[in-house]
Backbone bond lengths (Angstrom), bond angles and torsions (degrees), N, CA, C in turn:
res aa  C-N    CA-C-N  psi(-1)  N-CA   C-N-CA  omega(-1)  CA-C   N-CA-C  phi
1 M - - - 1.480 - - 1.576 110.09 -
2 L 1.372 115.02 -40.98 1.459 125.33 -177.56 1.604 105.42 -63.02
3 L 1.317 113.03 -47.70 1.512 116.68 -179.55 1.488 108.91 -64.92
4 E 1.297 123.13 -40.16 1.505 124.79 178.32 1.513 108.35 -57.94
5 Q 1.326 114.81 -51.17 1.439 116.68 -175.60 1.584 110.70 -66.70
6 N 1.322 114.93 -33.84 1.494 117.06 -179.53 1.530 112.99 -64.90
7 R 1.330 114.93 -37.76 1.551 114.68 -176.25 1.587 111.86 -76.50
8 W 1.331 115.71 -26.18 1.439 116.80 171.38 1.563 112.31 -75.32
9 W 1.271 114.21 -31.04 1.478 115.88 171.57 1.426 116.24 -64.03
10 I 1.305 112.26 -42.62 1.483 122.85 171.52 1.512 114.27 -53.33
11 Y 1.384 109.28 -50.62 1.569 116.85 -179.35 1.525 109.62 -58.29
12 Q 1.326 116.21 -49.98 1.469 116.88 -178.23 1.516 113.60 -59.69
13 K 1.330 111.79 -38.35 1.505 117.74 -176.92 1.522 109.37 -65.66
14 E 1.287 117.67 -35.50 1.494 119.08 -172.56 1.484 107.43 -91.69
15 R 1.356 125.32 -35.82 1.384 128.43 -169.82 1.518 119.43 -111.33
16 F 1.282 115.25 -26.43 1.471 122.67 -173.42 1.573 111.34 -153.41
17 P 1.285 115.02 65.96 1.551 118.43 -175.27 1.547 109.90 -51.84
18 V 1.279 119.20 111.06 1.494 120.90 -170.77 1.580 110.06 -67.63
19 I 1.294 117.86 -37.45 1.467 117.30 -175.50 1.556 108.86 -74.39
20 K 1.377 114.97 -52.24 1.447 119.46 -179.37 1.578 110.00 -55.05
21 N 1.344 115.15 -51.64 1.495 118.84 -175.75 1.513 107.55 -68.30
22 G 1.258 117.43 -38.84 1.526 120.78 -179.57 1.442 113.03 -60.57
23 L 1.347 117.27 -40.44 1.513 111.88 175.44 1.568 115.71 -69.59
24 L 1.265 116.34 -36.51 1.503 118.00 177.67 1.471 107.18 -70.78
25 I 1.322 125.38 -33.28 1.510 127.50 -175.45 1.616 103.24 -74.02
26 A 1.364 117.94 -38.17 1.386 120.27 -178.67 1.501 113.49 -58.83
27 V 1.370 110.26 -44.81 1.489 115.84 -177.11 1.499 106.24 -72.71
28 F 1.283 116.73 -42.14 1.523 119.70 178.20 1.542 115.99 -55.64
29 S 1.347 113.60 -49.97 1.393 119.21 173.55 1.552 118.53 -64.29
30 G 1.340 110.93 -43.86 1.423 116.21 176.03 1.519 112.78 -61.30
31 S 1.292 117.70 -38.01 1.380 124.62 -178.82 1.565 111.80 -62.39
32 A 1.390 109.11 -42.02 1.455 116.14 -179.88 1.533 114.29 -59.87
33 V 1.363 110.75 -49.55 1.496 119.24 -179.89 1.522 108.42 -65.09
34 G 1.339 116.06 -51.46 1.414 117.61 -175.03 1.553 112.52 -62.17
35 Y 1.385 119.11 -37.75 1.434 124.46 177.59 1.482 109.00 -59.96
36 S 1.345 116.83 -47.03 1.493 119.30 179.23 1.544 114.53 -60.18
37 C 1.392 112.49 -37.64 1.573 116.43 176.91 1.555 107.61 -64.05
38 L 1.294 116.04 -42.98 1.480 117.97 179.07 1.484 115.77 -59.76
39 L 1.342 113.29 -42.36 1.441 121.42 178.16 1.531 113.80 -61.14
40 R 1.333 110.79 -29.82 1.520 115.51 -178.61 1.527 110.85 -85.74
41 G 1.337 116.03 -3.25 1.429 122.98 -178.00 1.602 112.62 82.47
42 D 1.276 111.80 13.34 1.562 115.38 -178.72 1.584 107.82 -90.98
43 N 1.283 116.43 109.48 1.536 115.70 -176.29 1.460 109.30 -97.02
44 N 1.279 120.06 16.51 1.465 119.98 168.60 1.492 112.90 -79.39
45 I 1.368 120.38 158.77 1.426 119.05 172.12 1.469 111.06 -67.79
46 P 1.446 116.47 136.04 1.513 118.36 179.53 1.453 112.57 -51.09
47 S 1.368 113.73 157.96 1.432 120.11 -177.42 1.640 107.64 -71.13
48 L 1.400 110.46 148.47 1.398 116.28 -175.27 1.582 109.88 -65.83
49 S 1.301 116.79 -31.25 1.467 121.71 -178.54 1.559 108.88 -65.80
50 S 1.282 117.83 -45.16 1.460 122.38 175.50 1.489 116.00 -59.94
51 L 1.392 110.92 -42.35 1.452 118.49 -177.90 1.610 109.88 -65.20
52 L 1.376 111.91 -44.39 1.422 114.86 -176.04 1.514 112.74 -69.40
53 V 1.387 115.13 -44.39 1.461 118.55 179.71 1.626 112.58 -60.27
54 A 1.317 111.19 -40.66 1.429 116.52 178.06 1.621 113.22 -66.85
55 F 1.359 118.45 -37.93 1.392 120.17 178.96 1.498 109.40 -72.26
56 I 1.232 122.07 -51.27 1.451 126.09 -177.99 1.626 110.75 -55.89
57 S 1.337 112.26 -51.93 1.419 115.43 -175.47 1.534 112.25 -68.80
58 I 1.297 117.46 -36.99 1.483 120.88 176.20 1.508 113.23 -69.30
59 F 1.347 115.88 -36.47 1.426 119.91 174.31 1.553 108.48 -58.85
60 I 1.330 117.20 -48.20 1.468 120.53 177.64 1.416 115.33 -58.69
61 F 1.371 115.32 -39.62 1.545 124.90 174.94 1.514 112.12 -46.16
62 F 1.391 107.58 -53.31 1.547 114.08 -175.00 1.530 111.17 -71.61
63 L 1.345 113.91 -29.59 1.475 113.94 174.36 1.458 112.92 -68.86
64 Q 1.365 114.95 -38.97 1.413 119.51 175.25 1.498 114.74 -60.66
65 L 1.415 115.31 -36.41 1.475 117.93 175.99 1.509 110.19 -68.09
66 R 1.299 117.01 -35.87 1.516 119.93 176.25 1.547 107.54 -60.46
67 I 1.334 115.74 -50.76 1.521 118.05 -176.56 1.489 110.23 -63.34
68 A 1.295 118.66 -37.70 1.446 120.12 178.58 1.469 111.72 -64.15
69 D 1.289 119.00 -32.70 1.537 125.11 173.69 1.476 108.14 -66.43
70 E 1.281 123.30 -36.61 1.509 123.54 -177.77 1.506 106.78 -69.05
71 F 1.343 119.61 -36.64 1.461 118.70 178.11 1.513 111.35 -70.31
72 K 1.315 116.29 -49.74 1.517 115.05 -174.47 1.455 115.23 -73.31
73 D 1.373 115.72 -21.28 1.470 120.07 -179.12 1.476 116.69 -98.58
74 F 1.401 113.64 6.57 1.433 119.31 -170.96 1.476 115.23 -55.69
75 S 1.446 112.62 -46.26 1.473 120.77 -178.52 1.441 113.10 -59.54
76 D 1.320 114.06 -46.13 1.489 120.10 -179.82 1.504 109.45 -67.03
77 D 1.292 115.78 -41.93 1.506 119.82 -176.77 1.533 108.57 -62.87
78 A 1.316 119.43 -44.12 1.482 124.80 -175.78 1.516 104.65 -64.83
79 R 1.321 118.94 -34.45 1.530 119.65 -173.58 1.549 108.55 -83.70
80 Y 1.350 117.97 -43.10 1.447 118.59 -170.24 1.455 115.04 -112.17
81 R 1.383 119.46 -24.94 1.414 122.06 -172.21 1.460 108.75 -127.11
82 S 1.370 119.67 57.16 1.426 124.20 -174.92 1.511 112.74 -65.36
83 Y 1.319 117.30 -11.88 1.485 123.11 179.31 1.562 111.62 -77.58
84 R 1.286 118.91 -9.52 1.449 119.57 -178.54 1.493 112.10 -77.60
85 P 1.360 115.12 157.26 1.588 115.52 -168.83 1.492 113.46 -60.58
86 V 1.300 121.37 -37.13 1.550 119.73 -178.11 1.484 110.50 -67.74
87 P 1.350 119.25 -54.73 1.466 122.20 -174.88 1.553 106.77 -60.25
88 R 1.257 122.07 -41.33 1.433 123.31 -174.86 1.600 114.47 -81.77
89 G 1.305 111.25 2.81 1.541 119.20 171.20 1.514 114.17 81.33
90 L 1.324 118.87 17.32 1.486 119.65 175.61 1.490 111.29 -66.69
91 V 1.372 118.89 -43.56 1.469 122.96 174.70 1.521 103.92 -136.57
92 S 1.361 116.01 157.99 1.519 117.85 178.04 1.603 111.81 -104.33
93 L 1.153 113.53 165.36 1.489 121.39 175.02 1.527 111.34 -61.52
94 D 1.321 115.31 -39.68 1.489 120.77 177.75 1.505 110.45 -60.71
95 E 1.307 115.75 -48.05 1.421 116.81 177.09 1.503 118.27 -63.59
96 L 1.272 115.60 -34.41 1.419 120.74 171.52 1.489 114.73 -69.84
97 G 1.241 114.96 -32.15 1.526 118.90 174.30 1.493 110.57 -68.16
98 W 1.234 121.69 -33.93 1.495 124.76 -179.86 1.594 107.18 -77.00
99 V 1.329 120.52 -33.59 1.446 125.17 172.28 1.539 108.69 -57.72
100 S 1.348 115.13 -42.47 1.498 120.84 -177.82 1.463 110.63 -68.38
101 V 1.354 114.86 -41.32 1.489 118.04 178.15 1.475 112.36 -64.97
102 L 1.334 118.60 -42.06 1.444 124.11 175.90 1.486 110.87 -59.12
103 G 1.281 117.35 -42.11 1.420 122.08 178.15 1.515 114.36 -62.32
104 A 1.409 115.36 -42.27 1.383 124.23 -176.44 1.615 106.19 -68.86
105 T 1.316 120.30 -34.22 1.421 124.26 175.98 1.687 111.28 -63.67
106 I 1.293 110.72 -40.10 1.494 115.48 179.09 1.498 108.93 -67.88
107 Q 1.448 115.53 -42.47 1.555 118.14 -178.81 1.514 106.36 -62.32
108 L 1.267 118.51 -40.64 1.486 119.43 -173.18 1.568 108.74 -67.47
109 G 1.341 115.31 -40.32 1.428 117.24 -178.45 1.572 111.08 -69.05
110 L 1.282 115.36 -36.75 1.545 117.84 179.39 1.472 108.64 -70.79
111 S 1.362 119.63 -37.52 1.433 119.87 -177.70 1.551 110.31 -67.53
112 V 1.250 116.61 -44.43 1.533 121.18 178.06 1.531 109.82 -61.92
113 Y 1.365 116.34 -34.50 1.508 119.89 179.60 1.494 109.05 -70.17
114 L 1.226 119.50 -39.58 1.504 123.10 -176.24 1.531 110.10 -75.92
115 S 1.333 114.11 -54.29 1.425 120.51 178.31 1.533 109.19 -165.79
116 P 1.336 119.10 121.54 1.468 121.10 176.41 1.581 117.35 -46.95
117 W 1.451 108.52 -37.82 1.454 111.53 177.78 1.542 115.74 -66.08
118 L 1.396 115.64 -18.03 1.477 116.68 175.74 1.502 112.77 -67.17
119 V 1.312 118.49 -18.50 1.421 122.26 175.72 1.579 110.92 -58.24
120 L 1.282 119.68 -37.38 1.355 127.33 179.58 1.529 110.84 -58.28
121 V 1.463 115.72 -48.67 1.393 120.60 -178.13 1.546 107.56 -67.07
122 L 1.402 115.48 -40.59 1.505 120.01 178.47 1.458 112.00 -56.17
123 G 1.434 117.21 -43.90 1.414 121.47 -179.38 1.510 111.86 -66.74
124 G 1.363 122.45 -29.08 1.391 121.41 174.61 1.514 112.69 -67.30
125 V 1.288 115.16 -39.68 1.505 120.31 -177.86 1.508 108.74 -68.49
126 W 1.367 116.69 -39.90 1.501 121.48 179.08 1.498 107.87 -62.93
127 L 1.282 116.60 -44.59 1.513 123.86 179.72 1.500 110.60 -52.45
128 Y 1.407 115.03 -50.74 1.445 116.53 -175.13 1.488 110.84 -72.54
129 I 1.342 120.92 -31.70 1.477 121.25 179.64 1.604 105.69 -66.72
130 G 1.403 115.93 -37.96 1.558 118.70 178.02 1.494 106.33 -61.69
131 L 1.316 121.84 -43.73 1.508 124.78 -178.43 1.495 109.77 -59.84
132 M 1.383 114.84 -46.61 1.520 120.75 177.30 1.555 109.03 -59.62
133 W 1.231 116.48 -46.16 1.537 120.27 178.51 1.539 109.85 -53.80
134 Q 1.352 119.59 -41.94 1.385 121.87 -179.33 1.483 113.94 -90.05
135 E 1.341 116.86 9.54 1.464 123.13 -178.02 1.562 113.12 53.18
136 F 1.362 112.24 36.90 1.500 122.05 176.59 1.513 105.86 53.80
137 F 1.317 121.73 23.88 1.400 124.14 170.66 1.483 115.21 73.91
138 V 1.432 113.94 6.99 1.455 117.27 -177.36 1.528 104.25 -132.65
139 A 1.277 119.34 51.31 1.507 124.78 -168.93 1.616 106.89 -59.05
140 K 1.367 123.35 -47.97 1.308 123.10 -173.43 1.565 110.77 -66.83
141 W 1.270 117.05 -35.69 1.529 121.31 -178.88 1.625 105.50 -68.62
142 L 1.245 114.88 -43.77 1.560 118.59 -173.79 1.494 104.89 -69.27
143 K 1.368 123.49 -35.74 1.445 128.17 -177.51 1.561 106.86 -62.74
144 A 1.312 113.19 -37.85 1.513 123.09 -176.19 1.548 108.08 -74.06
145 H 1.260 117.93 -21.40 1.561 122.62 -176.00 1.539 109.60 -124.18
146 P 1.329 117.67 75.43 1.394 119.28 -174.18 1.443 118.65 -56.65
147 L 1.368 119.39 -34.91 1.455 125.42 178.67 1.530 109.18 -65.50
148 I 1.268 117.84 -45.35 1.464 120.52 178.77 1.622 109.28 -66.04
149 Y 1.306 112.76 -37.63 1.422 117.63 176.52 1.494 113.63 -56.64
150 M 1.384 114.33 -46.85 1.481 118.73 178.27 1.495 112.50 -64.07
151 L 1.376 114.29 -47.64 1.501 115.62 179.57 1.462 115.85 -57.96
152 S 1.389 115.19 -37.01 1.487 119.28 -176.77 1.448 105.79 -70.01
153 H 1.297 121.39 -40.29 1.422 121.65 -174.21 1.630 108.97 -76.26
154 M 1.287 120.38 -27.35 1.442 121.19 -177.78 1.460 111.38 -74.21
155 L 1.333 118.38 -14.91 1.457 113.85 178.58 1.558 114.33 -69.25
156 I 1.291 115.48 -9.36 1.455 118.34 172.99 1.491 111.39 -63.54
157 M 1.336 119.40 -31.06 1.402 125.86 -177.74 1.543 114.18 -59.54
158 P 1.307 118.76 -53.81 1.448 118.27 173.52 1.512 115.55 -64.10
159 L 1.359 113.89 -29.78 1.557 117.88 176.01 1.579 108.81 -65.51
160 I 1.237 117.27 -47.12 1.487 119.84 178.62 1.583 108.39 -62.91
161 N 1.316 115.88 -44.41 1.430 119.48 177.96 1.526 113.49 -60.09
162 F 1.289 114.96 -35.12 1.523 121.58 177.80 1.523 107.87 -65.58
163 Y 1.319 115.36 -43.18 1.519 117.59 174.00 1.471 111.63 -52.93
164 G 1.395 115.83 -47.84 1.480 124.21 -176.59 1.550 109.07 -59.35
165 T 1.352 113.91 -46.62 1.492 114.49 -177.30 1.597 108.91 -69.35
166 A 1.370 117.26 -32.13 1.460 120.48 -178.79 1.572 110.16 -64.33
167 C 1.237 112.01 -27.10 1.604 116.07 175.23 1.520 111.79 -57.22
168 D 1.353 113.77 -18.80 1.499 115.94 178.14 1.519 110.59 -108.96
169 W 1.356 117.89 -65.15 1.487 119.21 -173.25 1.534 114.40 -61.71
170 L 1.360 115.54 -38.46 1.452 117.94 178.94 1.507 114.20 -66.97
171 V 1.343 115.47 -37.35 1.532 124.35 -179.19 1.529 107.22 -63.70
172 T 1.367 115.02 -42.47 1.420 119.29 -173.29 1.603 112.45 -82.91
173 G 1.366 115.49 3.25 1.467 118.87 177.75 1.518 113.70 80.01
174 S 1.354 114.47 12.45 1.498 113.91 175.47 1.602 111.79 -88.06
175 L 1.336 106.74 174.27 1.621 112.49 177.49 1.450 102.68 -93.29
176 A 1.262 114.24 164.30 1.594 120.95 179.38 1.544 102.63 -68.46
177 P 1.307 116.13 129.46 1.497 118.74 -179.73 1.441 111.11 -73.42
178 V 1.387 118.44 130.27 1.384 122.10 -177.55 1.511 109.69 -67.44
179 N 1.378 118.05 -34.09 1.518 119.89 -174.38 1.448 106.79 -78.24
180 G 1.364 119.97 5.17 1.475 122.90 174.14 1.437 114.24 -80.00
181 L 1.359 115.94 -9.08 1.431 120.60 -177.00 1.463 112.97 -63.20
182 W 1.239 118.20 -34.91 1.573 122.09 174.05 1.474 109.20 -52.45
183 F 1.355 116.33 -47.74 1.415 121.21 -178.34 1.563 114.69 -55.65
184 L 1.369 109.59 -45.84 1.471 120.60 179.25 1.427 110.35 -64.41
185 L 1.369 116.22 -40.39 1.512 121.95 -177.27 1.569 108.03 -64.84
186 A 1.391 114.47 -40.50 1.441 119.55 -178.84 1.567 106.62 -65.10
187 S 1.248 120.86 -39.60 1.515 121.33 179.13 1.552 110.68 -62.47
188 F 1.398 114.45 -32.70 1.433 117.52 -179.62 1.608 110.30 -67.88
189 F 1.359 116.76 -43.17 1.445 121.01 178.24 1.471 113.25 -71.27
190 N 1.340 116.26 -39.46 1.420 122.34 175.66 1.503 116.10 -60.82
191 G 1.383 113.41 -33.74 1.425 117.06 172.72 1.490 115.43 -69.20
192 M 1.300 112.44 -29.82 1.521 115.84 173.57 1.433 115.57 -68.34
193 V 1.346 112.97 -30.95 1.536 120.39 -178.69 1.568 105.71 -68.43
194 I 1.319 114.52 -40.91 1.522 115.60 -179.88 1.519 112.25 -70.72
195 E 1.407 115.39 -39.58 1.423 122.57 -179.01 1.500 111.44 -62.95
196 I 1.248 117.46 -51.02 1.454 125.75 -176.96 1.597 108.36 -64.35
197 G 1.407 112.36 -52.65 1.396 117.49 -172.16 1.586 114.64 -61.41
198 R 1.382 115.54 -30.81 1.409 115.45 178.11 1.528 114.17 -84.10
199 K 1.286 120.45 -1.83 1.369 126.26 177.40 1.643 116.69 -120.27
200 I 1.314 106.37 28.12 1.465 119.27 170.87 1.498 110.43 -105.93
201 R 1.216 120.42 116.54 1.525 123.59 -175.34 1.537 109.97 -125.48
202 A 1.267 111.46 152.47 1.591 116.25 167.85 1.449 107.81 -65.84
203 P 1.380 113.40 149.01 1.478 118.56 -178.26 1.482 116.40 -54.32
204 N 1.368 118.86 -33.35 1.401 124.20 179.59 1.576 114.20 -75.66
205 D 1.382 112.48 -8.27 1.484 115.20 -177.44 1.592 112.82 -105.27
206 E 1.315 113.84 -4.27 1.489 121.23 176.76 1.510 109.80 -59.57
207 E 1.372 117.28 136.09 1.468 123.86 175.91 1.442 108.09 -110.14
208 F 1.405 114.85 140.91 1.439 121.15 177.45 1.490 109.27 -64.23
209 G 1.317 113.09 135.26 1.628 117.25 177.57 1.479 109.90 86.97
210 V 1.439 124.12 -9.85 1.352 127.03 -174.47 1.445 108.73 -101.63
211 E 1.341 123.27 112.02 1.477 121.83 -179.38 1.480 113.56 -82.41
212 T 1.253 117.68 120.09 1.486 122.14 173.88 1.547 103.83 -119.89
213 Y 1.364 116.98 166.28 1.453 121.98 174.67 1.506 111.05 -72.15
214 S 1.335 115.59 -30.13 1.523 114.85 177.32 1.575 111.18 -70.71
215 S 1.255 114.79 -30.65 1.523 120.55 179.93 1.582 106.39 -73.82
216 L 1.308 118.67 -45.71 1.439 126.52 179.70 1.528 116.85 -60.88
217 W 1.369 109.56 -49.35 1.486 117.18 -171.68 1.487 113.17 -109.69
218 G 1.391 117.78 -6.09 1.455 120.81 -168.92 1.524 109.78 85.10
219 Y 1.384 117.66 141.31 1.367 118.21 -171.22 1.541 114.27 -60.89
220 K 1.415 116.53 -38.06 1.395 120.82 178.74 1.546 114.98 -62.06
221 N 1.384 116.10 -43.99 1.355 116.58 173.95 1.494 118.73 -65.89
222 A 1.387 114.18 -38.78 1.404 120.88 176.84 1.515 116.08 -57.30
223 V 1.321 110.82 -37.37 1.516 117.11 177.51 1.545 111.29 -69.59
224 L 1.316 116.90 -34.28 1.485 123.01 175.13 1.503 112.14 -64.22
225 V 1.332 114.88 -42.62 1.480 120.39 -179.29 1.571 105.18 -69.13
226 W 1.283 119.46 -37.25 1.550 122.39 177.35 1.519 108.16 -58.60
227 L 1.302 115.95 -49.19 1.502 121.54 -173.36 1.575 104.22 -67.12
228 F 1.333 120.33 -35.88 1.457 119.05 179.83 1.476 111.53 -67.45
229 A 1.447 118.26 -37.70 1.367 119.83 177.22 1.549 112.17 -64.71
230 L 1.376 114.23 -31.31 1.465 120.15 -178.93 1.612 105.13 -69.41
231 G 1.248 115.56 -43.28 1.476 121.06 -179.58 1.551 109.95 -62.61
232 L 1.302 120.80 -42.37 1.412 120.40 174.28 1.515 115.30 -66.99
233 G 1.348 113.33 -38.18 1.493 118.48 174.26 1.470 111.51 -63.21
234 A 1.323 117.04 -35.73 1.587 120.47 176.96 1.389 108.36 -63.61
235 F 1.340 116.35 -51.13 1.529 123.04 -176.63 1.593 110.91 -53.95
236 A 1.310 113.86 -49.94 1.464 122.07 -176.44 1.511 107.52 -65.18
237 S 1.331 119.30 -43.42 1.438 126.07 -171.64 1.532 109.11 -66.58
238 L 1.484 115.17 -37.47 1.437 120.08 178.76 1.486 111.66 -68.22
239 F 1.270 117.04 -36.40 1.567 121.75 178.41 1.521 107.00 -70.52
240 A 1.323 116.06 -38.50 1.459 116.25 177.66 1.530 110.76 -63.47
241 A 1.330 117.29 -42.99 1.472 125.51 178.81 1.523 107.35 -59.28
242 F 1.297 117.74 -42.85 1.521 119.85 -178.75 1.525 110.73 -58.05
243 Q 1.317 118.32 -31.07 1.471 120.18 -178.62 1.453 111.69 -69.54
244 I 1.377 121.26 -22.72 1.464 122.57 -178.67 1.459 111.53 -118.97
245 N 1.449 116.94 18.56 1.442 123.14 177.12 1.444 113.63 57.71
246 E 1.307 118.86 41.92 1.448 123.53 -179.51 1.560 108.97 -127.51
247 I 1.422 114.14 38.25 1.450 117.24 -175.62 1.580 109.42 -72.67
248 T 1.296 120.46 -26.08 1.411 126.93 -172.98 1.610 106.59 -70.16
249 L 1.308 113.77 -55.21 1.412 125.03 179.76 1.599 111.88 -56.22
250 V 1.341 112.47 -58.37 1.438 121.82 -179.60 1.499 113.93 -63.59
251 G 1.360 114.22 -35.86 1.518 118.91 178.03 1.535 106.81 -65.76
252 F 1.302 120.29 -46.15 1.419 118.55 -176.84 1.510 111.25 -64.94
253 V 1.352 119.93 -38.14 1.519 122.25 -178.78 1.593 103.78 -64.92
254 V 1.283 114.10 -48.83 1.485 117.13 -170.87 1.531 110.35 -62.90
255 V 1.347 118.80 -40.75 1.467 119.08 -178.36 1.516 109.93 -67.26
256 I 1.417 117.64 -45.86 1.524 118.90 176.34 1.548 111.19 -51.65
257 L 1.409 112.96 -52.73 1.469 113.48 -174.55 1.539 115.00 -68.22
258 L 1.290 114.10 -33.20 1.561 117.16 172.95 1.474 111.49 -59.60
259 L 1.372 120.36 -41.12 1.351 123.04 -175.19 1.493 107.34 -69.28
260 G 1.296 116.19 -39.34 1.521 119.63 -179.42 1.521 108.90 -69.60
261 A 1.290 124.04 -36.32 1.365 130.70 -177.16 1.569 109.08 -68.63
262 V 1.303 115.07 -43.39 1.436 120.30 178.38 1.521 110.37 -64.64
263 G 1.371 118.15 -40.56 1.394 121.55 178.55 1.533 113.22 -65.30
264 V 1.388 119.25 -40.87 1.362 123.75 176.12 1.564 110.77 -64.75
265 A 1.336 115.13 -42.51 1.498 117.12 178.44 1.492 112.81 -63.71
266 W 1.311 115.51 -40.50 1.555 119.25 -178.32 1.553 107.98 -62.51
267 V 1.324 116.32 -48.22 1.422 118.97 -178.40 1.584 112.53 -61.49
268 F 1.390 114.72 -42.55 1.457 120.02 -178.44 1.519 109.46 -62.56
269 R 1.422 117.90 -42.47 1.413 120.31 -179.75 1.582 111.26 -63.45
270 R 1.311 115.94 -26.97 1.549 120.58 177.21 1.458 112.52 -83.16
271 Q 1.484 112.07 -38.71 1.469 118.77 -177.06 1.453 106.59 -125.91
272 P 1.383 122.41 83.90 1.461 121.81 -179.09 1.483 111.13 -79.98
273 V 1.395 116.23 77.50 1.455 122.78 178.62 1.530 107.90 -119.30
274 S 1.350 114.01 168.03 1.509 119.07 -179.52 1.475 113.78 -52.27
275 K 1.297 116.92 -47.31 1.544 123.32 -176.35 1.494 109.91 -51.53
276 W 1.288 119.10 -46.22 1.479 118.70 -175.05 1.559 110.82 -82.77
277 A 1.315 115.67 -29.61 1.495 117.29 171.07 1.556 111.88 -57.15
278 N 1.345 110.52 -43.43 1.478 117.27 -179.62 1.614 108.69 -68.92
279 F 1.220 121.32 -30.31 1.395 122.54 175.02 1.546 112.14 -67.31
280 I 1.331 116.59 -35.71 1.481 114.59 173.53 1.546 113.13 -63.00
281 D 1.320 116.57 -39.59 1.439 118.80 175.92 1.556 111.71 -63.40
282 I 1.366 113.88 -43.74 1.463 116.27 174.32 1.504 117.10 -59.61
283 M 1.383 113.97 -40.29 1.447 121.17 176.77 1.432 111.88 -65.14
284 S 1.336 123.01 -32.12 1.419 127.50 178.87 1.619 110.34 -67.31
285 G 1.386 110.94 -43.81 1.500 115.65 170.94 1.439 116.79 -62.09
286 L 1.396 118.81 -39.49 1.449 121.13 179.84 1.535 111.04 -68.19
287 W 1.388 115.59 -35.11 1.389 119.24 -177.23 1.548 108.33 -67.39
288 T 1.364 116.78 -41.61 1.508 121.18 177.87 1.549 109.56 -61.53
289 L 1.344 113.00 -50.71 1.419 117.43 -176.05 1.493 113.93 -53.47
290 F 1.379 112.66 -55.57 1.513 116.80 -171.89 1.552 112.54 -77.40
291 V 1.251 116.78 -27.48 1.539 115.23 -179.98 1.506 107.05 -69.89
292 Y 1.327 119.69 -45.12 1.508 119.34 175.64 1.490 114.65 -68.07
293 L 1.324 118.06 -32.70 1.410 118.50 171.09 1.588 114.86 -57.17
294 S 1.292 112.31 -46.46 1.504 116.15 178.68 1.464 114.76 -75.17
295 L 1.294 119.11 -25.73 1.446 120.06 -175.90 1.572 112.95 -81.13
296 G 1.256 120.18 -36.91 1.378 120.96 -177.81 1.556 119.62 -130.42
297 V 1.327 114.33 -34.86 1.480 122.57 -172.75 1.526 108.99 -72.57
298 L 1.348 112.86 -66.68 1.557 120.06 -178.51 1.547 112.87 -55.83
299 P 1.295 116.57 -46.15 1.506 112.96 -178.16 1.480 114.81 -62.19
300 S 1.333 114.71 -35.60 1.433 121.30 -179.61 1.558 110.47 -64.81
301 L 1.292 115.20 -40.92 1.498 123.72 178.19 1.467 109.92 -61.33
302 V 1.423 111.54 -55.32 1.528 117.59 -177.34 1.481 108.84 -60.44
303 A 1.280 116.71 -46.53 1.549 121.51 -178.42 1.571 107.99 -53.76
């Protein structure tokens, strides 16, 4: 039993850190529910049931995405990254598949509990995750077009965010707010920030057979694209903030984070070493954390 627990602990530590991801997902899901409340003009703290269902379900969504990656990347991992948990035999794909099924069962039960209509939104997210798993049935073409590959996969972010907001507006019997589209768009660009930031490496850290944006585009160009994604995320976040009259708070947060990101990017372009590549990944996480805190969590608490 101890050995069984230990190998799953090792797996989460290497591939899906529960505490680190849990913190970001708690803010992400809380922001979605809180933002929806504010759009409806409800200044009360969101209901605990909506917050819990959103958090647990969205946490499982991201776990399912990780598991889907394990399946579709298995051949490449076995060939180039044999040190990863699945190729080295720590856990099996069958076991991970059952974890995903168990998670889906929990999501279904929570959705039915909160609102049967929420199952329709849940099904839409499941469908898109399934399409991502199968690489939209055009795997070779997508692999040859990495930018389109990234954009197609980042659409899952606003879909998951939409589920989070639905845990509020759908439960209260409201219609999906049209002006909430800016919030969904912000999640799309913020997802790009995370995705690009975690795949920028120093030249000496690149691995043969492992595709990173720094290897595909060159580290200097990859950093510029990362900054461009940050700019788009800032633009969408400010418009989302305008819908809930929080432009001052979000504007302050966005400006400070952008200045920090530009500084990190400038240093990495001059000193392309592991330390500064890691700072880009850290900056991506801080961007996500504080933008969502300022967009939905803090305004709900203050209100």
